[in-house]
C-alpha positions in Angstrom: 0.0 0.1 0.1 1.3 3.5 -0.8 0.8 6.8 0.9 -1.6 9.3 -0.2 -0.5 12.1 -2.6 -0.4 14.5 0.4 2.1 12.3 2.3 -0.3 11.0 5.0 -0.6 7.3 5.3 -3.6 5.6 4.1 -6.4 4.7 6.5 -5.6 1.1 6.9 -1.9 1.9 7.6 -2.9 4.6 10.0 -4.8 2.1 12.2 -2.0 -0.3 12.1 0.4 2.3 13.5 -2.0 3.3 16.2 -2.4 -0.4 17.2 1.3 -1.0 17.3 1.9 2.1 19.4 -0.9 1.0 21.9 0.6 -2.4 22.3 4.0 -0.8 22.9 2.5 1.5 25.6 0.7 -1.4 27.3 3.8 -3.5 27.2 5.9 -0.7 28.8 3.3 0.0 31.5 3.1 -3.7 32.3 6.8 -3.9 32.8 6.8 -0.9 35.0 4.0 -2.3 37.0 5.6 -5.5 37.5 8.8 -3.8 38.7 6.7 -1.8 41.2 5.0 -4.9 42.5 8.4 -6.7 42.8 9.7 -3.7 44.7 6.8 -3.3 47.2 5.6 -6.9 47.6 7.5 -7.4 50.8 6.3 -4.3 52.4 2.8 -5.3 51.5 3.2 -8.7 53.0 4.8 -7.4 56.2 2.0 -4.7 56.6 -0.7 -7.5 56.4 1.2 -9.5 59.1 1.2 -6.7 61.6 4.9 -6.0 61.1 6.5 -2.8 60.4 7.6 -2.2 56.8 11.2 -2.4 56.2 12.9 0.0 53.9 16.3 1.2 52.9 16.3 4.0 55.5 14.5 2.0 58.4 16.4 1.3 61.5 17.1 -2.5 62.2 14.5 -4.0 64.5 15.6 -5.4 67.8 16.0 -9.1 68.1 13.5 -11.0 70.2 10.0 -10.2 71.2 8.8 -6.7 72.1 8.5 -6.1 75.9 6.5 -3.4 77.5 6.8 -2.6 81.2 3.8 -1.1 83.1 3.3 0.0 86.6 0.0 -0.4 88.5 -1.8 3.0 88.5 -1.9 3.1 92.3 -0.5 1.1 95.3 -2.5 -2.1 96.2 -3.7 -2.1 99.8 -4.3 -5.3 101.5 -5.3 -5.6 105.3 -2.9 -7.0 107.9 -3.9 -9.1 110.8 -6.6 -7.6 112.7 -8.1 -5.6 109.8 -7.0 -2.4 111.3 -3.8 -1.5 109.5 -2.9 -2.2 105.9 0.2 -3.2 103.8 0.7 -1.4 100.4 2.0 -3.3 97.5 3.8 -1.6 94.4 3.4 -3.7 91.5 5.3 -3.7 88.2 4.3 -5.9 85.1 6.6 -6.8 82.1 4.3 -7.7 79.1 5.5 -9.6 76.0 4.2 -11.7 73.2 5.7 -14.6 71.2 4.3 -13.1 68.1 5.8 -10.1 66.4 3.3 -7.3 67.3 3.7 -3.6 66.6 4.1 -1.5 69.6 0.5 0.1 69.4 -1.1 -3.3 69.1 0.9 -4.5 72.1 -0.1 -1.7 74.1 -3.8 -2.1 73.4 -3.7 -5.7 74.6 -1.6 -4.7 77.7 -4.4 -2.0 78.5 -6.9 -4.8 78.2 -5.2 -7.5 80.3 -3.6 -5.2 83.1 -6.7 -5.3 85.3 -6.9 -9.1 85.3 -3.1 -9.2 86.4 -3.6 -6.5 89.2 -6.7 -8.5 90.5 -4.6 -11.7 90.6 -1.7 -10.1 92.3 -4.0 -8.5 94.9 -5.4 -12.0 95.8 -1.9 -13.4 96.2 -1.0 -10.4 98.6 -4.1 -10.6 100.6 -3.7 -14.4 101.3 -0.1 -13.8 102.4 -0.9 -10.7 104.6 -4.1 -12.1 106.4 -1.9 -13.7 109.3 0.9 -11.1 109.5 1.1 -8.4 112.1 1.1 -4.9 110.5 4.8 -4.3 111.2 6.1 -7.4 109.2 6.1 -5.9 105.8 9.6 -7.6 105.1 8.0 -11.0 105.9 5.0 -10.1 103.4 7.4 -9.1 100.6 9.4 -12.4 101.0 6.3 -14.5 101.0 5.0 -12.7 97.9 8.3 -13.0 96.0 8.4 -16.8 96.8 4.9 -17.1 95.4 5.6 -15.3 92.3 8.8 -17.3 91.8 6.8 -20.5 91.9 4.7 -19.2 89.0 6.9 -16.4 87.2 4.9 -16.1 83.9 1.1 -15.5 83.6 -0.4 -16.3 80.3 -3.3 -14.4 78.9 -5.0 -14.9 75.4 -7.6 -13.0 73.4 -8.5 -14.7 70.1 -5.2 -15.6 68.2 -3.2 -13.1 70.3 -1.4 -14.6 73.4 0.5 -12.4 75.8 2.8 -13.3 78.9 3.1 -11.3 82.0 6.0 -11.3 84.5 4.9 -9.5 87.8 7.1 -7.9 90.3 6.1 -6.5 93.8 7.6 -4.4 96.7 5.8 -3.9 100.0 5.5 -0.7 102.1 4.4 -0.2 105.7 1.2 1.7 106.6 2.2 5.3 107.5 0.1 5.3 110.6 2.2 2.5 112.3 5.6 4.3 111.5 5.6 6.5 114.6 4.9 3.5 116.9 7.8 1.6 115.4 10.4 4.5 115.4 11.7 4.1 119.0 12.2 0.3 118.6 14.0 0.7 115.3 16.2 3.3 116.8 16.9 1.0 119.8 17.6 -1.9 117.4 20.0 0.2 115.3 22.0 1.2 118.5 22.2 -2.4 119.6 23.5 -3.4 116.2 26.2 -0.9 116.4 27.2 -2.0 120.0 27.2 -5.6 118.8 29.5 -4.8 115.8 31.8 -2.8 118.1 32.0 -5.6 120.6 32.5 -8.2 118.0 35.5 -6.2 116.6 36.8 -6.0 120.1 36.5 -9.7 120.6 38.3 -10.6 117.3 41.1 -8.2 118.2 41.5 -9.8 121.5 41.5 -13.1 120.0 44.1 -12.2 117.5 46.3 -10.7 120.4 45.8 -13.7 122.6 47.0 -15.9 119.6 50.2 -13.8 119.3 50.8 -13.7 123.1 50.3 -17.6 123.2 53.1 -17.9 120.5 55.4 -15.6 122.6 54.8 -17.4 125.9 55.6 -20.8 124.3 58.9 -19.3 123.5 59.5 -17.6 126.9 57.4 -19.6 129.5 59.2 -18.5 132.5 58.9 -14.7 132.3 56.6 -13.1 135.0 55.8 -9.8 133.0 54.7 -11.9 130.1 52.4 -14.1 132.4 50.8 -10.7 133.8 50.2 -9.5 130.4 48.5 -13.0 129.5 46.2 -12.7 132.4 45.3 -9.1 131.6 44.4 -10.2 128.0 42.5 -13.1 129.1 40.4 -10.8 131.5 39.6 -8.5 128.6 38.6 -11.3 126.4 36.1 -12.6 128.9 34.8 -9.1 129.5 34.2 -8.8 125.8 32.5 -12.3 125.7 30.2 -11.2 128.4 29.2 -7.9 126.6 28.4 -9.8 123.4 26.3 -12.4 125.2 24.3 -9.6 126.9 23.8 -7.7 123.6 22.6 -10.8 121.9 20.1 -11.5 124.7 18.8 -8.0 124.4 18.7 -8.3 120.6 16.6 -11.5 120.6 14.2 -10.0 123.2 13.7 -6.9 121.1 13.1 -8.8 117.8 10.5 -10.9 119.4 6.8 -10.1 117.9 5.4 -9.4 121.4 8.0 -6.8 122.4 7.5 -4.8 119.2 4.0 -3.6 119.9 3.8 -4.2 123.6 4.5 -1.1 125.7 7.3 -1.4 128.2 6.3 -2.3 131.8 5.7 0.5 134.2 8.5 1.0 136.6 7.7 0.9 140.4 7.7 4.2 141.9 11.0 5.0 143.8 9.5 7.7 146.0 9.5 6.5 149.8 6.2 6.3 151.6 5.8 8.9 154.4 6.6 7.4 157.8 3.8 6.1 160.0 3.5 8.1 163.2 3.5 5.6 166.2 0.4 5.5 168.3 1.4 6.3 171.9 0.3 3.4 174.5 -2.7 4.3 176.6 -2.1 4.5 180.3 -3.7 1.7 182.5 -7.1 2.3 184.0 -6.9 3.7 187.7 -9.7 1.1 188.7 -7.8 -1.8 187.5 -5.3 -3.3 190.1 -1.9 -4.0 188.8 -1.0 -7.7 188.7 1.6 -9.3 190.9 1.5 -6.4 193.5 -0.5 -6.8 196.8 -2.8 -3.9 197.8 -3.0 -2.2 201.2 -6.3 -1.3 203.0 -6.5 2.3 204.2 
């Protein structure tokens, strides 16, 4: 087929050129679309699997599951023995999931499960505190830590999402009982210091005694050395007596009855006023005295 006299292609050739150009444009568009899908397919799959899209400029994700730590919104109050005073528990929960969740998804599930974990920890603390006096916060914390160590991970699940909680707890005293305990704690601190001081003296005396024993074994007949030995033995016995007395006072102050029981009243040292002796009554004049004869007038 030849072109028209004005140089334009004939109508059949014109439609053929348009078809070839359309096929070429469609082919180029398909190639560009395929390249775009090849570049963004991994990102699309990661977004559908709750994973953050990974790009060239994105920071590397940390290894292992994502962990979120939450504190209880307020202190947990549990009653002590007698239900007059309370213990206060400060709770912390570490939440994690074996699946790879985004941070906002994990936070939503933590917000949903946290009240259940607080309720479970409250039951554990209440069971441990029911038989404890209100000044034994340390014993409650030890018992609570032991119970948490027996079951360290609490599982929770909603649908296909599973979370794990690791609780931790610390116990505080009731502020109303602190003024009553302050004098006893101060006395225990003083006794502890005296005990440590006497213990250092006893160790020092033992070391000196060991050295003098070595010297006396070399010079057994020296009288001055014998006097020094007797002096050291006397000092060591005195230190041992002090330590025994401090230990006795320490055990007496650490007993549960002595902490909340007021000290006994000391007897009054004021002397009673002296009693005035009652003078004897004179004998009646009408009564004759015994053993002496009477004379008639």
